PLY file of the C-alpha trace (Angstrom):
ply
format ascii 1.0
element vertex 84
property float x
property float y
property float z
element edge 83
property int vertex1
property int vertex2
end_header
-112.15 -43.97 59.10
-111.30 -41.08 60.60
-111.01 -42.56 63.99
-108.61 -45.09 61.69
-106.07 -41.64 60.94
-106.81 -40.13 64.61
-105.47 -43.65 65.51
-102.39 -43.83 63.66
-102.01 -39.78 64.13
-101.35 -40.65 67.59
-99.04 -43.59 66.71
-96.69 -41.54 64.78
-96.04 -38.77 67.36
-95.00 -41.20 70.10
-92.98 -42.35 67.72
-91.49 -38.81 66.34
-91.68 -38.11 70.14
-88.91 -41.25 70.99
-87.15 -40.51 67.93
-87.52 -36.89 66.18
-85.24 -37.94 62.99
-87.87 -40.15 62.02
-88.12 -38.97 58.89
-91.22 -42.15 58.50
-93.27 -41.26 61.15
-93.13 -37.69 59.29
-94.03 -38.73 56.14
-96.92 -41.28 57.48
-98.22 -38.46 59.50
-98.56 -36.11 56.42
-100.63 -38.92 55.03
-103.03 -39.09 58.11
-103.31 -35.87 58.26
-104.57 -35.69 54.76
-107.05 -38.63 55.46
-108.10 -36.12 57.89
-109.00 -33.54 55.51
-106.21 -31.18 56.78
-104.22 -29.35 54.40
-101.39 -27.68 56.41
-100.88 -29.70 58.59
-100.12 -32.76 55.99
-97.98 -30.49 54.39
-95.65 -29.36 57.08
-95.26 -33.02 58.01
-94.55 -33.77 54.75
-91.90 -30.76 54.93
-90.37 -32.12 57.76
-89.95 -35.76 56.31
-88.50 -34.00 53.51
-85.99 -32.08 55.57
-85.09 -35.37 57.05
-84.42 -37.29 54.97
-82.46 -34.96 52.82
-80.31 -34.52 55.88
-79.77 -38.79 55.88
-78.70 -38.02 52.55
-81.98 -40.67 50.76
-82.76 -38.16 47.49
-84.99 -40.36 45.87
-87.32 -40.40 49.25
-86.52 -36.32 49.68
-87.40 -36.58 45.03
-90.29 -38.91 45.67
-91.67 -36.36 48.80
-91.38 -32.94 46.94
-93.60 -34.86 44.28
-96.79 -35.11 46.63
-95.65 -31.36 48.06
-96.53 -30.52 45.15
-99.75 -32.52 44.71
-100.52 -31.28 48.13
-99.97 -27.72 47.49
-102.93 -28.15 44.40
-105.09 -30.26 46.46
-105.45 -27.72 49.14
-104.66 -25.05 47.35
-101.94 -23.66 48.45
-98.96 -21.89 48.17
-95.19 -22.84 50.06
-95.47 -19.19 50.40
-98.23 -19.37 52.87
-95.74 -20.64 55.41
-93.54 -18.35 55.72
0 1
1 2
2 3
3 4
4 5
5 6
6 7
7 8
8 9
9 10
10 11
11 12
12 13
13 14
14 15
15 16
16 17
17 18
18 19
19 20
20 21
21 22
22 23
23 24
24 25
25 26
26 27
27 28
28 29
29 30
30 31
31 32
32 33
33 34
34 35
35 36
36 37
37 38
38 39
39 40
40 41
41 42
42 43
43 44
44 45
45 46
46 47
47 48
48 49
49 50
50 51
51 52
52 53
53 54
54 55
55 56
56 57
57 58
58 59
59 60
60 61
61 62
62 63
63 64
64 65
65 66
66 67
67 68
68 69
69 70
70 71
71 72
72 73
73 74
74 75
75 76
76 77
77 78
78 79
79 80
80 81
81 82
82 83
Protein backbone atom coordinates (compact mmCIF):
# COMPACT_ATOMS: atom_id res chain seq x y z
CA UNK A 1 0.00 0.00 0.00
CA UNK A 2 2.87 2.34 0.80
CA UNK A 3 4.10 2.21 -2.81
CA UNK A 4 0.64 3.19 -4.08
CA UNK A 5 0.62 6.31 -1.90
CA UNK A 6 4.19 7.18 -2.89
CA UNK A 7 3.32 6.85 -6.59
CA UNK A 8 0.21 8.95 -6.08
CA UNK A 9 2.27 11.65 -4.36
CA UNK A 10 4.62 11.79 -7.34
CA UNK A 11 1.66 12.27 -9.69
CA UNK A 12 0.08 14.97 -7.54
CA UNK A 13 3.40 16.80 -7.33
CA UNK A 14 3.62 16.74 -11.14
CA UNK A 15 0.08 18.11 -11.37
CA UNK A 16 0.91 20.90 -8.92
CA UNK A 17 4.11 21.74 -10.76
CA UNK A 18 2.07 22.08 -13.97
CA UNK A 19 -0.66 24.10 -12.21
CA UNK A 20 0.25 25.53 -8.80
CA UNK A 21 -3.38 26.61 -8.32
CA UNK A 22 -4.68 23.02 -8.59
CA UNK A 23 -6.59 22.80 -5.32
CA UNK A 24 -7.83 19.27 -5.96
CA UNK A 25 -4.26 18.01 -6.44
CA UNK A 26 -3.32 19.49 -3.06
CA UNK A 27 -6.33 17.82 -1.46
CA UNK A 28 -5.45 14.48 -3.04
CA UNK A 29 -1.85 14.92 -1.95
CA UNK A 30 -3.09 15.49 1.60
CA UNK A 31 -4.92 12.17 1.53
CA UNK A 32 -1.84 10.38 0.16
CA UNK A 33 0.31 11.83 2.94
CA UNK A 34 -2.34 10.71 5.42
CA UNK A 35 -2.15 7.22 3.95
CA UNK A 36 1.59 7.29 4.65
CA UNK A 37 0.88 8.44 8.22
CA UNK A 38 2.64 11.75 7.54
CA UNK A 39 0.39 14.05 9.52
CA UNK A 40 2.31 17.27 9.22
CA UNK A 41 2.52 17.16 5.42
CA UNK A 42 -1.06 15.95 5.17
CA UNK A 43 -2.22 18.99 7.12
CA UNK A 44 -0.03 21.39 5.16
CA UNK A 45 -1.38 20.11 1.85
CA UNK A 46 -4.98 20.27 3.11
CA UNK A 47 -4.46 23.84 4.32
CA UNK A 48 -3.13 24.82 0.89
CA UNK A 49 -6.10 23.12 -0.79
CA UNK A 50 -8.45 24.99 1.55
CA UNK A 51 -6.85 28.33 0.70
CA UNK A 52 -7.04 27.66 -3.04
CA UNK A 53 -10.67 26.52 -2.93
CA UNK A 54 -11.55 29.65 -0.95
CA UNK A 55 -9.68 31.78 -3.47
CA UNK A 56 -11.70 30.15 -6.27
CA UNK A 57 -14.94 30.86 -4.40
CA UNK A 58 -15.77 27.20 -3.79
CA UNK A 59 -17.19 27.62 -0.29
CA UNK A 60 -18.65 24.11 -0.13
CA UNK A 61 -15.31 22.48 -0.80
CA UNK A 62 -13.60 24.82 1.68
CA UNK A 63 -16.08 23.78 4.39
CA UNK A 64 -15.48 20.11 3.56
CA UNK A 65 -11.72 20.59 3.92
CA UNK A 66 -12.08 22.45 7.22
CA UNK A 67 -13.89 19.39 8.59
CA UNK A 68 -11.12 17.15 7.25
CA UNK A 69 -8.51 19.40 8.84
CA UNK A 70 -10.22 19.07 12.22
CA UNK A 71 -10.01 15.29 11.85
CA UNK A 72 -6.34 15.44 10.86
CA UNK A 73 -5.42 17.72 13.76
CA UNK A 74 -7.12 15.31 16.14
CA UNK A 75 -5.68 12.16 14.54
CA UNK A 76 -2.11 13.43 14.69
CA UNK A 77 -2.51 15.38 17.93
CA UNK A 78 -1.32 18.55 16.22
CA UNK A 79 -2.68 22.01 16.89
CA UNK A 80 -3.11 24.70 14.21
CA UNK A 81 -0.80 27.00 16.17
CA UNK A 82 1.98 24.41 15.82
CA UNK A 83 2.37 25.65 12.23
CA UNK A 84 3.04 29.28 13.07
